[in-house]
C-alpha positions in Angstrom: 72.2 95.4 155.6 74.2 97.8 153.5 76.3 100.6 155.0 75.9 104.1 153.6 77.7 107.4 154.3 75.8 110.6 155.1 78.2 113.3 154.0 77.9 117.1 154.5 79.4 118.4 151.2 81.0 121.8 151.6 80.8 124.6 149.1 83.3 124.3 146.1 83.8 120.6 146.4 83.2 118.2 143.4 81.0 115.1 143.9 83.8 112.8 142.8 87.0 111.4 144.2 89.5 112.5 141.5 90.0 115.7 139.5 92.8 116.4 136.9 92.6 120.1 137.6 93.4 119.9 141.3 90.0 121.0 142.6 88.7 119.8 145.9 87.0 116.4 145.8 85.4 113.9 148.1 88.8 112.3 148.6 89.9 115.4 150.6 87.4 114.5 153.3 86.7 110.7 153.0 90.1 109.1 153.4 89.4 105.8 155.2 90.5 102.8 153.1 87.4 100.9 154.1 85.3 103.4 152.1 87.1 103.0 148.8 84.6 101.9 146.3 81.8 104.1 147.7 80.2 106.5 145.2 77.5 109.2 145.4 73.9 108.2 145.0 72.9 111.3 143.2 74.8 114.6 142.9 75.2 118.1 144.2 76.6 120.9 142.1 80.0 122.2 143.0 78.5 125.5 144.3 75.9 123.7 146.4 76.2 122.3 149.9 74.6 119.8 152.2 73.6 116.1 152.3 75.2 113.7 149.9 74.6 109.9 150.3 77.4 107.5 149.3 77.2 103.7 148.9 79.1 100.9 147.3 75.9 99.0 146.5 74.5 99.5 143.0 71.0 98.5 144.0 71.0 101.0 146.9 72.4 103.7 144.6 69.6 103.1 142.2 66.9 103.2 144.9 68.2 106.5 146.2 69.2 108.3 143.0 66.9 107.2 140.2 64.0 109.6 139.4 61.6 106.7 139.3 62.0 106.2 143.0 60.7 109.8 143.6 62.5 110.4 146.9 61.8 113.9 148.1 64.7 116.3 148.5 64.5 119.3 150.8 66.7 122.4 150.5 67.3 125.5 152.4 67.7 128.3 149.9 69.0 131.8 150.5 67.6 134.1 147.9 68.0 137.7 146.9 64.9 139.6 147.9 61.9 138.5 149.9 59.5 136.2 148.0 55.8 137.2 148.3 52.8 135.0 148.3 52.6 135.0 144.6 56.2 133.7 144.2 55.6 131.0 146.9 52.5 129.8 145.1 54.4 129.7 141.8 57.1 127.5 143.3 54.4 125.2 144.8 52.3 124.9 141.7 55.1 124.5 139.1 57.6 126.8 137.4 58.0 126.9 133.6 61.6 126.1 132.7 63.2 125.6 129.3 63.0 121.8 129.8 59.4 121.8 130.9 57.2 122.7 133.9 58.4 121.5 137.3 56.2 119.2 139.3 54.3 120.6 142.3 56.7 121.3 145.2 56.5 122.3 148.8 57.7 125.8 149.5 57.7 128.1 152.5 59.4 131.2 153.6 61.5 130.5 156.8 60.7 133.0 159.6 64.4 133.4 160.4 67.7 132.3 159.0 68.6 128.6 159.8 71.3 128.0 162.5 74.2 127.2 160.2 77.8 128.2 159.7 78.7 131.0 157.3 79.8 129.9 153.9 83.5 130.1 153.0 83.8 132.2 151.0 80.7 134.2 152.1 77.9 135.0 149.6 77.8 138.3 147.8 75.6 140.8 149.6 74.1 144.1 148.6 73.2 146.8 151.1 70.1 147.9 149.2 68.7 144.4 148.6 67.7 142.1 151.5 68.0 138.3 151.5 65.7 135.7 152.8 65.6 131.9 153.3 63.2 129.4 151.7 62.6 125.8 152.5 61.9 124.0 149.2 61.0 120.3 148.7 61.0 118.7 145.3 60.5 115.2 144.0 62.5 115.4 140.7 66.0 116.2 139.7 66.3 118.5 136.7 69.7 120.1 136.2 70.2 122.9 138.7 66.5 122.8 139.2 66.2 124.7 142.5 68.4 127.6 141.3 66.4 127.8 138.0 63.1 127.7 139.9 63.8 130.6 142.2 65.3 132.6 139.4 62.2 132.1 137.3 60.1 133.3 140.2 62.3 136.5 140.4 64.5 135.6 143.3 68.0 134.4 142.4 69.6 131.8 144.6 72.6 132.9 146.6 73.2 129.8 148.7 71.8 126.3 148.4 71.9 123.6 151.1 70.3 120.2 150.8 69.1 119.1 154.2 67.1 116.0 153.5 66.8 113.1 151.1 63.9 110.8 151.7 64.0 110.2 155.5 67.8 110.9 155.8 68.5 114.3 157.3 71.7 116.4 157.4 71.1 117.1 161.1 74.1 118.2 163.0 76.7 116.8 160.6 79.4 119.5 160.2 80.6 120.6 156.8 83.2 118.1 155.6 82.2 115.4 158.1 80.0 112.3 157.6 78.3 109.6 159.7 77.3 106.1 158.7 73.9 104.5 158.5 72.5 101.2 157.2 69.9 100.3 154.6 68.0 97.1 154.4 66.6 96.2 151.0 64.1 93.4 150.9 65.3 90.5 148.7 63.9 90.8 145.2 61.4 88.2 144.2 62.7 85.9 141.6 60.3 84.3 139.2 60.5 80.6 138.9 61.8 79.5 135.5 59.3 78.6 133.0 59.3 75.0 131.7 58.1 74.2 128.3 56.1 71.0 128.1 55.4 69.3 124.8 52.1 67.5 124.3 52.5 63.9 123.5 50.6 62.9 120.4 49.4 59.4 119.8 51.0 57.8 116.9 
């Protein structure tokens, strides 16, 4: 059993424990000595919020973060404007970006804003342009992928919150707080060593 941390990363916080420029890091929130040596399994951009998983086990980190494991990640995305059916279909079927077409995703327009705290600082708002919320689930991790996907569909991202990785959910964890969980990885099968046998030849 391996202990992991499910951390709710606030806006404007780096996914690292040190920073030479004095910006906010994970060390401002995770201070217990027992969690020294824990590192993020995957990343969130400084201007994104939500679920971040930390572990001190390299195998667990690989299982969670590596693209080959294809863990789905779900985001709540506040965008400028109200996406129509065509935009939703585009997000679902794949969006053409500079580094290739995204894989099919799950996308839907949320009927009402999610019950979450306001961001500090608040997002920019325009009186003449409404905003709306999407729920978007992807299985890959291109750089700033969600933001680029919504922009390509014509609806720039204003706020981005990751709410689920695999089966782990953000739930009711408040921004800046975390809870612990455990992971059980089955022991890897080790191949028995090969033995070279030499045939005996009759003299």
